[in-house]
Backbone as a ProteinNet text record, in pm:
[ID]
protein_1_A
[PRIMARY]
XXXXXXXXXXXXXXXXXXXXXXXXXXXXXXXXXXXXXXXXXXXXXXXXXXXXXXXXXXXXXXXXXXXXXXXXXXXXXXXXXXXXXXXXXXXXXXXXXXXXXXXXXXXXXXXXXXXXXXX
[TERTIARY]
-3739.1	-3619.1	-3658.4	-3656.4	-3713.5	-3648.1	-3642.5	-3549	-3646.5	-3616.2	-3699.8	-3596.4	-3593	-3548.1	-3620.6	-3541.3	-3641.8	-3548.7	-3663.1	-3629.6	-3623.2	-3537	-3523.9	-3678	-3756.5	-3890.4	-3970.5	-3950.6	-3965.2	-4132.9	-4084	-4137.7	-4051.6	-4119.8	-4031.6	-4113	-3992.6	-3977.6	-3906.9	-4024.7	-4003.6	-3921.4	-3747.7	-3723.7	-3706.5	-3765.8	-3699.4	-3545.2	-3506.2	-3354.3	-3362.9	-3271	-3241.1	-3152.4	-3286.7	-3192	-3047.5	-3032.6	-2880.9	-2922.1	-3024.9	-3043.8	-3047.8	-3109.2	-3108.6	-3012.5	-2918.9	-2810.9	-2681.9	-2713.3	-2676.3	-2705.1	-2780.9	-2875.4	-2828.8	-2836	-2783.7	-2632.4	-2566.4	-2417.3	-2371.2	-2458.1	-2447.2	-2476.7	-2600.5	-2600.4	-2498.3	-2437.5	-2332.6	-2181.3	-2152.3	-2037	-2057	-2140.2	-2187.8	-2217	-2281.2	-2217.8	-2065.7	-1993.1	-1875.8	-1795.5	-1806.9	-1803.9	-1776	-1924.7	-1929.2	-1831.3	-1880.1	-1785.4	-1631.6	-1601.5	-1455.3	-1460.4	-1544.7	-1529	-1501.5	-1620.3	-1625.1	-1533.9	-1438	-1313.2	-1168.2	-1178.6	-1106.9	-962.9	-884.5	-734.4	-742.8	-740.8	-736.1	-631.7	-671.1	-587.9	-410.7	-394.3	-283.5	-246.8	-184.7	-125.3	-16.6	35.9	208.2	286.4	274.6	328.6	413	311.4	324.5	317.5	398	403.9	288	328.9	283.5	87.7	57.2	-110.3	-118.8	-107	-112.7	-124.6	-57.9	-40.3	-182	-147.9	-267.5	-400.6	-394.5	-561	-535.1	-452.4	-478.2	-516.8	-477.9	-507.8	-670.4	-690	-827.7	-921.6	-900.7	-960.1	-968.2	-843.9	-870	-902.6	-886.2	-1011.9	-1137.7	-1169.5	-1310.1	-1360.9	-1295	-1346.7	-1349.9	-1277.1	-1236.4	-1299.7	-1379.8	-1471.4	-1641.9	-1649.7	-1785.4	-1887.4	-1845.2	-1979.9	-1947.4	-1813.7	-1836.6	-1859.2	-1904.6	-1945	-2101.2	-2149.3	-2294.3	-2337.2	-2289	-2356.1	-2334.9	-2229.6	-2276.5	-2346.9	-2358.4	-2460.7	-2584.3	-2663.8	-2765.2	-2801.2	-2747	-2790.1	-2818.9	-2681.1	-2673	-2693.2	-2714.9	-2784.4	-2670.6	-2625.7	-2556.8	-2688.6	-2689.4	-2741.2	-2840	-2770.8	-2833.2	-2867	-2850	-2924.4	-3071.9	-3045.7	-3174.1	-3296.6	-3236	-3298.5	-3419.7	-3321.9	-3373.3	-3459.9	-3467.9	-3523.1	-3434.4	-3317.9	-3245	-3106.2	-3091	-3029.4	-2972.2	-2827.7	-2729.8	-2753.8	-2794.6	-2850.3	-2761.5	-2752.3	-2651.7	-2760.4	-2710.4	-2733.6	-2874	-2880.1	-2983.4	-3106.7	-3082.8	-3168.5	-3203.4	-3100.7	-3018.3	-2997.6	-2977.1	-2905.9	-2754.4	-2697.3	-2545.1	-2398.5	-2383.1	-2279.7	-2178.6	-2108.3	-2001	-1876.9	-1881	-1727	-1804.9	-1894.5	-1983.5	-1959.9	-1987.2	-1932.4	-1788.2	-1726.9	-1556.8	-1517.3	-1541.9	-1457.4	-1512.2	-1712	-1725.5	-1663.7	-1635.6	-1580	-1406.1	-1339.2	-1230.6	-1210.8	-1327.5	-1287.8	-1343.2	-1416.7	-1434.5	-1362	-1260.2	-1158.8	-1146.9	-1191.8	-1134.7	-1227.5	-1380.5	-1476.2	-1403.3	-1400.9	-1342.6	-1206.4	-1141.5	-1013.3	-1021.4	-1099.7	-1177.5	-1165.9	-1196.9	-1184.6	-1063.6	-977.3	-831.3	-692.7	-776.6	-679.3	-641.9
3022.3	3054.9	2947.6	3011.9	2941.2	3046.2	2916.9	2998.4	2961.2	3040.3	3012.7	2966.9	2872.4	2816.9	2805.5	2861.9	2859.2	2717.6	2605.5	2520.1	2603.8	2461.3	2502.4	2508	2469.5	2478.8	2586.9	2687.1	2807.7	2785.8	2658.9	2622.6	2656.4	2751.7	2803.8	2668.9	2673.2	2578.7	2598.4	2631.4	2663.9	2536.7	2562.5	2510.8	2603.6	2496.7	2563.3	2477.7	2596.5	2619.3	2581.4	2552.1	2432.4	2621.5	2561.3	2756.6	2638.4	2756.4	2704.1	2604	2597.1	2504.1	2360.5	2374	2207.7	2188.1	2245.3	2213.7	2146.9	2298.4	2209.8	2089.6	2062.9	1956.3	1839.7	1849.8	1756.5	1750.3	1804.7	1800	1728.5	1752.7	1628.3	1500.2	1526.2	1358.1	1313.2	1332.2	1272	1252.5	1378.4	1378.7	1275.4	1276.9	1147	1038.8	991.4	864.9	888.2	955.5	931.4	890.9	963.6	921.2	789.9	706.2	549	473	547.5	430.1	420.2	558.3	573	503.1	477.9	419.1	255.7	257	147.2	3	103.2	86.3	130.7	122.1	189.2	84.9	187.8	44.4	-65.8	-133.8	-280.1	-215.4	-212.3	-200.5	-261.6	-388.4	-396.8	-422.4	-305.6	-354.8	-408.6	-425.7	-524.4	-417.7	-302.6	-179.9	-184.9	-254.9	-253.4	-132.5	-61.5	114.6	88.1	-43.4	-90.7	-62.6	-147.8	-186.7	-5.7	86.2	223.8	257.5	279.8	322.1	295.9	188.7	107.9	182.3	191.9	276.6	387.9	439.9	641.1	657.1	562.2	590.2	524.2	414.7	409.9	461.8	577	694.1	784.8	802.9	896.6	910.7	768.7	765	759.7	668	708	860	934.3	1120.3	1189.7	1136.5	1208.7	1162.7	1033.2	958.3	932.3	959.6	999	1026	1143.5	1294.9	1199.3	1254.4	1208.1	1068.9	954	786.6	790	869.7	845.4	957.8	1109.8	1191.6	1140.9	1034.7	966.1	872.2	753.8	664.6	678.3	817.3	885.4	971.6	1002.3	1090.5	1231.4	1235.8	1392.3	1412.1	1288.4	1274.5	1228	1235	1198.8	1149.3	997.7	960.7	1092.1	1212.8	1326.9	1479.3	1436.6	1526.5	1442.6	1274.2	1220.3	1254	1226.1	1249.9	1376.1	1497.4	1607.9	1625.2	1551.9	1611	1703.7	1665.8	1760.4	1701.5	1754.7	1726.3	1819.9	1787	1889.6	1876.4	1970.9	1969.2	2102	2118	2199.1	2346.1	2474.9	2594.9	2577.8	2486.9	2533	2411.5	2366.7	2215.7	2094.8	2105.8	1967	1911.3	1719.6	1679.9	1707.4	1674.1	1669.3	1572.2	1625.5	1562.1	1483	1330.3	1335.8	1488	1518.8	1593.8	1739.7	1733.9	1866.8	1779.3	1646.2	1596.1	1601.3	1559.9	1568.4	1695.6	1833.2	1960.1	2024.3	2000.7	1980.5	1938.9	1820.6	1710.7	1739.9	1780	1873.9	1949.4	2072.5	2230.7	2172.6	2083.7	2074.3	2115.1	2084.2	2080.7	2253.4	2331.4	2490.5	2583.4	2488.8	2492.3	2573.3	2478.1	2437.5	2613.3	2652.4	2716.6	2807.8	2926.7	2982.2	2971.6	2870	2789	2818.4	2785.8	2738	2846.6	2986.8	3076.8	3163.4
2983.7	2890	2750.3	2645.3	2520.1	2375.5	2294	2169.9	2044	1940	1822.6	1727.8	1659.7	1590.5	1404.5	1320.2	1225.8	1066.3	1053.2	988.5	853	796.5	640.4	538.9	607.3	522.9	592.4	658.3	741.5	849.7	845.2	1038.2	1136.8	1215	1362.2	1451.7	1541.2	1654	1716.9	1849.6	2018.1	2119.1	2095.7	2147.5	2334.1	2513.4	2576	2605.6	2671.2	2686.1	2854.4	2903.8	3053.5	3109.6	3235.4	3347.7	3417.3	3456.3	3574.9	3649.1	3711.3	3821.7	3778.3	3626.8	3615.3	3578.7	3483.3	3455.4	3542.8	3694.6	3837.7	3868.2	3885.2	3922.8	3848.5	3730	3621.8	3623.9	3644.3	3647.6	3813.4	3875.8	4065.8	4008.5	3927.5	3934.4	3887.1	3783.2	3696.3	3722.1	3841.7	3872.2	4034.5	4079.1	4174.9	4102.3	4018	3936.4	3875.4	3839.1	3874.8	4017.8	4063.5	4194.8	4262.1	4286.5	4284.3	4193.2	4060	3990.2	4028.6	4053.5	4107.5	4254.4	4325.2	4467.2	4416.5	4335.7	4304.2	4220.9	4161.2	4123.6	4175.3	4322.8	4429	4464.6	4452	4521.1	4595.9	4582.9	4708.8	4799.2	4923.8	5088.4	5053.5	5007.3	4974.5	4872.1	4757.4	4633.8	4616.1	4735	4747.2	4706.4	4740.6	4666.7	4519.4	4455.4	4313.7	4259.9	4180.6	4138.8	3998.4	3936.7	3796.6	3829.3	3960.5	4039	4030.5	4078.4	4116.6	3964.6	3913.5	3758	3664.3	3648.7	3646.6	3687.5	3807.3	3875.8	3821	3817.5	3804.8	3663.8	3534	3408.7	3400.5	3488.4	3458.6	3554	3609.1	3666.4	3575.8	3493.4	3436.3	3292	3292.1	3125.3	3224	3283.7	3351.2	3397.7	3442.5	3431.8	3316.8	3171.8	3074.4	2951.4	3018.1	2865.1	2927.5	3021	3076.2	2985.2	3050.4	2927.7	2777.9	2710.7	2598.6	2567.4	2575.1	2554.3	2550.6	2726.7	2755.2	2616.3	2593.4	2510.3	2377.5	2376	2247	2206	2291.2	2260.5	2330.2	2397.1	2399	2353.1	2258.4	2152.1	2252.1	2314.1	2364.4	2512.6	2569.2	2737.7	2811	2919.1	3004.1	3118.6	3222.1	3291.7	3377.9	3436.3	3463.9	3372.4	3258.9	3212.7	3165.3	3129.1	3097.3	3265.8	3359.2	3442.3	3467.7	3406.8	3363.3	3273.8	3196.3	3028.2	2978.8	2950.6	2886.2	2796.6	2688.1	2619.5	2478.4	2472.1	2379.8	2254.4	2218.2	2050	2057.8	1873.1	1794	1745.5	1751.5	1772.5	1704.3	1585.4	1467.2	1545.3	1651.3	1718.3	1676	1559.8	1540.6	1600.8	1611.7	1717.7	1656.7	1812.9	1809.4	1679.6	1675.4	1588.3	1703.2	1614.4	1700.3	1686.4	1567	1635.2	1705	1710	1785.3	1944.6	1955.3	2084.6	2151	2065.6	2064.6	2117.6	2001.6	2058	2185	2230.2	2389.7	2462.8	2440.8	2558.2	2583.5	2460.3	2449.6	2553.5	2561.3	2622.1	2741.9	2839.8	2888.6	3018.9	3024	3161.6	3154.9	3044.7	3088.7	3135.3	3158.7	3192.9	3374.3	3406.1	3576.9	3575.6	3466.5	3492.3	3606.7	3618.2	3659.8	3835	3840.7	4011.8	4014.2	3959.8	4010.3	3987.8	3933.3	3992.2	4066.1
[MASK]
+++++++++++++++++++++++++++++++++++++++++++++++++++++++++++++++++++++++++++++++++++++++++++++++++++++++++++++++++++++++

């Protein structure tokens, strides 16, 4: 599937839109990377019953899951490792590269994508 984008110079550009399967595979790769990072940062077997260590661990895991997409899409021009593997990138509806505000909004509403699963 592709979409035609008209530029200000009246030059039409054809852009391919990623399909459902490609998007799913990119998401699987991204979440496998997140899981591997979470395992690498796992709680030591004996944290001495210190609740401060557990709280710091939980906060680190939260930031890892929350900021993974945000940081990669910002630094890699709209790509995460999964998107890069499948040659995809996030762009604006007019075909221009995604802006910082677009990345922030996109990632702030990301948790709501999963809401129907929890109903």
